C-alpha positions, 0 to 999 in steps of 0.5 A: 627808505626801507629798515628791517631789524635782524639778527646776526646769525653767523656763529662766528660772528662779524669777523674779518672773513664774513665783514669781507664778504658782507661788504661785498654784498652791500657793494653790488647795490646802488642803494645807500645801506647802513647798519645800526647797533647800540649807538654806532650807525656804519656804512655796510660797504666799509670794511672799516666801519663795519669791523668797528661794531664787533657783531656777535651771533645772536646780536640784534641789529638794524638795517636801512636801505635807501635807493632804487634797489633798497628792497633787494638790497635789504632782502640780501644782507638779511639773507646773508646775516642770517645764515649760520655758515659762512 
């Protein structure tokens, strides 16, 4: 299992469109991927789960991945979340 702290760099935060793209990115990997914010932990492959987090730009989250491609999954999620324009 790999865990990494990240900061949301998407200017609009994770509203509907960026969440849909994030779920697509996460779904490319076999690993289980979870995003934690505060006391909530959701599956990054679930649109509804991700929408419940209501993440805004600049917010810190913890991302964890577990599986054969966990390193690649974490790197891709970090690249997506840190990009200012979506």
